[in-house]
KEMIRO-436289 format. One line per field, with one value per residue (C-alpha): residue number from 1; x, y, z. Coordinates in steps of 0.02 Angstrom, whole numbers, plus 50000, padded with zeros to 5 digits. Layout:
N
num: NUM|...
px: X|...
py: Y|...
pz: Z|...
***
This chain:
472
num: 1|2|3|4|5|6|7|8|9|10|11|12|13|14|15|16|17|18|19|20|21|22|23|24|25|26|27|28|29|30|31|32|33|34|35|36|37|38|39|40|41|42|43|44|45|46|47|48|49|50|51|52|53|54|55|56|57|58|59|60|61|62|63|64|65|66|67|68|69|70|71|72|73|74|75|76|77|78|79|80|81|82|83|84|85|86|87|88|89|90|91|92|93|94|95|96|97|98|99|100|101|102|103|104|105|106|107|108|109|110|111|112|113|114|115|116|117|118|119|120|121|122|123|124|125|126|127|128|129|130|131|132|133|134|135|136|137|138|139|140|141|142|143|144|145|146|147|148|149|150|151|152|153|154|155|156|157|158|159|160|161|162|163|164|165|166|167|168|169|170|171|172|173|174|175|176|177|178|179|180|181|182|183|184|185|186|187|188|189|190|191|192|193|194|195|196|197|198|199|200|201|202|203|204|205|206|207|208|209|210|211|212|213|214|215|216|217|218|219|220|221|222|223|224|225|226|227|228|229|230|231|232|233|234|235|236|237|238|239|240|241|242|243|244|245|246|247|248|249|250|251|252|253|254|255|256|257|258|259|260|261|262|263|264|265|266|267|268|269|270|271|272|273|274|275|276|277|278|279|280|281|282|283|284|285|286|287|288|289|290|291|292|293|294|295|296|297|298|299|300|301|302|303|304|305|306|307|308|309|310|311|312|313|314|315|316|317|318|319|320|321|322|323|324|325|326|327|328|329|330|331|332|333|334|335|336|337|338|339|340|341|342|343|344|345|346|347|348|349|350|351|352|353|354|355|356|357|358|359|360|361|362|363|364|365|366|367|368|369|370|371|372|373|374|375|376|377|378|379|380|381|382|383|384|385|386|387|388|389|390|391|392|393|394|395|396|397|398|399|400|401|402|403|404|405|406|407|408|409|410|411|412|413|414|415|416|417|418|419|420|421|422|423|424|425|426|427|428|429|430|431|432|433|434|435|436|437|438|439|440|441|442|443|444|445|446|447|448|449|450|451|452|453|454|455|456|457|458|459|460|461|462|463|464|465|466|467|468|469|470|471|472
px: 46870|46920|46865|46955|47110|47111|47095|47238|47352|47319|47344|47507|47568|47527|47615|47772|47770|47756|47882|48007|47970|48001|48162|48224|48180|48262|48418|48424|48407|48546|48667|48620|48612|48458|48533|48622|48608|48569|48392|48355|48364|48447|48460|48526|48644|48717|48747|48822|48944|49000|49024|49120|49231|49265|49313|49435|49513|49531|49611|49739|49776|49798|49920|50021|50012|50074|50221|50265|50254|50365|50498|50479|50506|50672|50721|50674|50780|50929|50913|50893|51055|51143|51081|51159|51323|51333|51298|51448|51553|51513|51576|51735|51768|51745|51879|51996|51979|52035|52194|52271|52251|52415|52435|52462|52295|52205|52253|52137|51996|52026|52011|51841|51783|51838|51733|51583|51612|51610|51447|51369|51408|51337|51175|51159|51177|51046|50920|50773|50734|50864|50789|50889|50809|50908|50921|50765|50679|50827|50795|50895|51056|51165|51157|51336|51495|51644|51825|51962|52149|52246|52081|52030|51879|51938|51778|51594|51492|51303|51252|51069|50911|50876|50687|50570|50450|50279|50141|49954|49898|49727|49624|49731|49869|50041|50193|50355|50436|50612|50719|50850|51011|51092|50954|50953|51139|51193|51148|51056|51121|51288|51358|51522|51671|51772|51962|52049|52231|52360|52395|52297|52170|51987|51828|51812|51658|51600|51472|51568|51503|51618|51529|51587|51773|51919|52106|52176|52361|52468|52646|52782|52833|52944|53005|53050|53121|53100|53227|53304|53371|53474|53427|53373|53307|53433|53485|53369|53220|53126|53112|53135|53039|52874|52813|52673|52603|52678|52813|52959|53142|53225|53412|53524|53675|53777|53746|53746|53587|53429|53261|53104|52947|52956|53074|53246|53388|53517|53695|53762|53920|53856|53933|53789|53701|53574|53548|53400|53282|53137|52988|52910|52772|52901|52898|53060|53146|53313|53408|53554|53650|53784|53691|53645|53640|53714|53558|53472|53287|53133|53108|52960|52964|52830|52807|52691|52629|52506|52339|52264|52104|52150|52320|52417|52329|52280|52333|52310|52433|52415|52473|52434|52326|52201|52037|51926|52027|51933|52005|51925|51942|51969|51906|51735|51714|51680|51739|51803|51832|51980|52024|52215|52242|52306|52392|52548|52622|52618|52533|52380|52222|52074|51913|51738|51566|51445|51275|51333|51414|51381|51390|51526|51639|51629|51678|51822|51884|51874|51968|52105|52121|52141|52274|52354|52409|52449|52570|52474|52536|52442|52364|52307|52244|52144|52071|52014|51944|51843|51773|51739|51628|51516|51512|51467|51329|51260|51242|51184|51045|50998|50983|50884|50763|50738|50710|50577|50494|50496|50412|50274|50252|50237|50102|50010|50019|49948|49802|49776|49772|49644|49538|49550|49501|49349|49299|49319|49223|49081|49071|49068|48930|48822|48848|48801|48645|48592|48641|48616|48447|48330|48299|48129|48067|48130|48041|47879|47889|47937|47787|47670|47738|47731|47549|47498|47593|47502|47333|47367|47409|47252|47141|47211|47186|47004|46968|47043|46930|46768|46655|46477|46408|46461|46336|46182
py: 48496|48477|48656|48725|48623|48689|48868|48838|48763|48902|49035|48955|48946|49130|49183|49083|49155|49336|49307|49238|49385|49508|49419|49427|49610|49655|49555|49649|49814|49770|49707|49830|49684|49628|49459|49380|49197|49112|49072|49258|49270|49127|49222|49379|49279|49192|49357|49435|49290|49311|49498|49477|49347|49473|49600|49478|49430|49612|49649|49510|49570|49748|49689|49604|49759|49865|49748|49743|49933|49953|49844|49926|50096|50033|49957|50119|50221|50106|50111|50300|50318|50196|50295|50451|50360|50297|50472|50532|50386|50434|50610|50545|50421|50554|50656|50509|50447|50612|50589|50742|50668|50611|50452|50559|50643|50478|50406|50516|50483|50297|50326|50407|50267|50144|50238|50229|50042|50021|50118|50020|49854|49917|49971|49808|49713|49822|49739|49775|49671|49544|49521|49576|49680|49613|49429|49369|49223|49192|49346|49284|49269|49421|49433|49485|49402|49519|49464|49584|49590|49709|49787|49824|49743|49631|49536|49539|49381|49362|49219|49263|49181|49173|49190|49307|49254|49319|49349|49367|49549|49526|49381|49300|49432|49397|49508|49528|49663|49602|49597|49478|49578|49484|49543|49721|49756|49647|49651|49496|49501|49446|49379|49340|49400|49541|49547|49715|49666|49626|49442|49383|49283|49277|49202|49013|48919|48863|48960|49061|49084|49232|49393|49573|49614|49494|49494|49349|49323|49238|49184|49098|48917|48846|48897|48775|48797|48705|48562|48617|48776|48695|48839|48818|48922|49042|49038|49182|49108|49038|49204|49324|49264|49356|49266|49137|49035|49029|49149|49144|49187|49235|49203|49281|49166|49281|49441|49344|49430|49361|49439|49391|49409|49582|49653|49729|49620|49575|49523|49356|49254|49083|49080|49167|49069|49204|49322|49439|49466|49588|49597|49757|49732|49725|49536|49465|49300|49235|49116|48997|48995|48870|48728|48828|48716|48850|48861|49024|49056|49070|48946|48913|48960|48904|48950|48875|48959|48964|49052|49102|49192|49203|49289|49126|49029|48902|48893|48791|48762|48864|48816|48890|48740|48769|48825|48808|48810|48816|48925|48934|49062|48955|49095|49116|48959|49064|48991|49068|48982|49041|49029|49029|48988|49165|49195|49301|49353|49352|49487|49533|49530|49632|49534|49610|49531|49672|49664|49560|49688|49695|49856|49799|49721|49881|49990|49872|49875|50065|50086|49966|50046|50216|50146|50058|49907|49813|49942|49991|50130|50295|50258|50083|50150|50289|50169|50046|50184|50239|50063|50063|50215|50107|49973|50099|50170|49994|49962|50141|50118|49951|50029|50176|50058|49955|50114|50172|50001|50001|50171|50108|49955|50062|50168|50010|49947|50112|50098|49917|49964|50100|49975|49846|49978|50024|49842|49812|49969|49923|49746|49816|49940|49807|49687|49824|49865|49683|49656|49818|49861|50000|50086|50160|49997|49902|50021|50007|49818|49809|49918|49812|49650|49718|49771|49603|49511|49608|49583|49397|49391|49490|49386|49223|49279|49325|49167|49055|49136|49091|48962|48892|49031|49160|49082|49076
pz: 52224|52046|52009|52160|52117|51941|52003|52126|51992|51868|51999|52057|51876|51846|52006|51959|51782|51836|51975|51848|51734|51873|51924|51743|51727|51893|51840|51675|51765|51887|51752|51616|51493|51400|51353|51501|51452|51288|51343|51356|51166|51070|50904|50986|51097|50944|50856|51013|51034|50852|50873|51037|50952|50813|50946|51027|50859|50809|50977|50951|50774|50835|50969|50832|50723|50869|50898|50712|50702|50854|50775|50605|50686|50754|50586|50498|50618|50589|50399|50401|50499|50381|50233|50307|50340|50162|50096|50196|50133|49953|49984|50065|49926|49794|49882|49904|49725|49651|49551|49633|49808|49885|49987|50142|50111|50088|50258|50365|50241|50267|50454|50435|50320|50455|50583|50465|50448|50638|50652|50508|50592|50757|50673|50575|50739|50824|50940|51052|51207|51151|50977|50826|50688|50540|50585|50495|50580|50695|50801|50950|50849|50815|50625|50586|50643|50642|50619|50674|50652|50763|50814|50634|50551|50409|50372|50415|50388|50396|50512|50543|50476|50290|50307|50399|50537|50487|50613|50576|50573|50490|50425|50290|50308|50383|50394|50491|50594|50556|50398|50329|50335|50192|50075|50141|50142|49995|49812|49756|49578|49512|49353|49269|49372|49295|49307|49318|49329|49196|49232|49079|49179|49130|49202|49185|49129|49302|49405|49534|49711|49736|49782|49788|49778|49792|49767|49668|49697|49564|49606|49504|49526|49387|49215|49076|48899|48737|48732|48567|48646|48783|48897|49076|49219|49293|49474|49512|49421|49571|49660|49515|49363|49340|49186|49187|49044|48869|48808|48687|48681|48518|48499|48367|48366|48255|48353|48516|48578|48655|48690|48788|48682|48604|48735|48707|48644|48777|48737|48800|48782|48835|49009|49099|49236|49280|49133|49158|49012|49011|48894|48829|48958|49099|49127|49193|49152|49219|49101|49119|48953|49000|48912|48756|48601|48490|48385|48349|48318|48426|48568|48682|48865|48987|49169|49298|49457|49598|49619|49787|49839|50023|50019|50009|50146|50014|49832|49674|49531|49371|49198|49028|48986|49126|49050|49202|49362|49528|49666|49839|49978|50133|50246|50166|50060|49905|49741|49580|49412|49309|49127|49127|48943|48913|49080|49059|49224|49413|49514|49614|49510|49573|49539|49545|49534|49493|49577|49725|49837|50023|50121|50240|50108|50006|50154|50200|50021|50010|50174|50121|49949|50029|50147|49997|50098|49937|49872|49716|49604|49616|49446|49497|49663|49581|49452|49585|49694|49543|49528|49715|49690|49580|49715|49849|49740|49718|49905|49936|49810|49890|50063|49994|49905|50062|50161|50038|50041|50230|50235|50120|50231|50387|50304|50255|50434|50498|50377|50427|50611|50577|50480|50619|50748|50644|50629|50815|50861|50744|50814|50990|50947|50866|51012|51135|51036|51045|51226|51320|51394|51338|51505|51457|51382|51535|51655|51558|51552|51735|51786|51681|51753|51930|51907|51833|51969|52104|52018|52008|52193|52238|52125|52191|52371|52337|52239|52371|52507|52416|52504|52479|52587|52453|52333|52450
***
């Protein structure tokens, strides 16, 4: 029995083995895969899993690249249109800044600049599916806040994110499909503020936060005289004096004349309560002579005033001794430091900070200069429009540089996508080579297994029919 039992066990084992082989081969034929489970080929299965993981990762990266490219296309379209608008603004400004252009001729140019400003703000606040292109990491917030007065834009403030949100687009590579508007449409330089008026102010020692263009308004407060003269402020001094800081009056007691600084001599008799004196520079001083001491000679005159960066909404006192006076614009929070040691007169002082201009502030300033809301002379207006051309060129160059950089980035993203596609395709091909069946080899192996299986069944059937009588 032991011999028969052994034959039975071996035969049963062989039948199970070839049956399992046939099952595996039929399963492979039905699925088209050579490796269905890890046990079918542990080494191949491990490599296939790694290659399939690479395919999945590449697919995710390519999805990110596609999204970034879609957003970059929108950003590029917006910047291209802005570039065209600024080119038109440069042409208009060149026409308006011409010294032969009348104020009447400048008004319609200002209207077209205003239309360009409106379009620029609309493009800078562009969005797609509720996400803003130029708001950096804060894509759900409209990047620019617009303040209007009587329907006209008077200020544009950036309120978007200060950083970009980068997404992975390849192993170890991250990039963003948005931009920070305040770095695209504003110069990132800046230095010592420059003063273009005639008030005598200069930049103080502190570090100013002021950017772009500003108008500094100086007004008169009080005028005082050296005590030896006996003179006092005239009745029209408060509203009429235009001097600030230190000046002098020279009295000729014999000729009974008085002059302000190096201005013309004016006759007096000592009874005047509001005598007007004018310097060679056009500064005005009103004097009360009723307390005159009778002395002649040169006497000190000093006038204090007020400085404002926000058209009088807030103001700080100014005296000739102020060497580093801080003035703040209450609307924007920007600060300017003034050196008033040489201040001479009241007036509106144009202040510029080169390298820090923003597109919207420049357009607002150009429009307002062309409209001449501040009543500038034609010479002053033309001079400031000439300076505004430099400001416009600064922001135009910044937009053009960002546009060129964006184009290079888009090309890089296209190359990256092509590289990712190649990597994914290669991984897929290698995985298929490891996993997919070879039809000819499978058919050969299946025929061999089928034949052996049938031989095993036939042999087992014959062996199990043997009895003692077969050996007699």
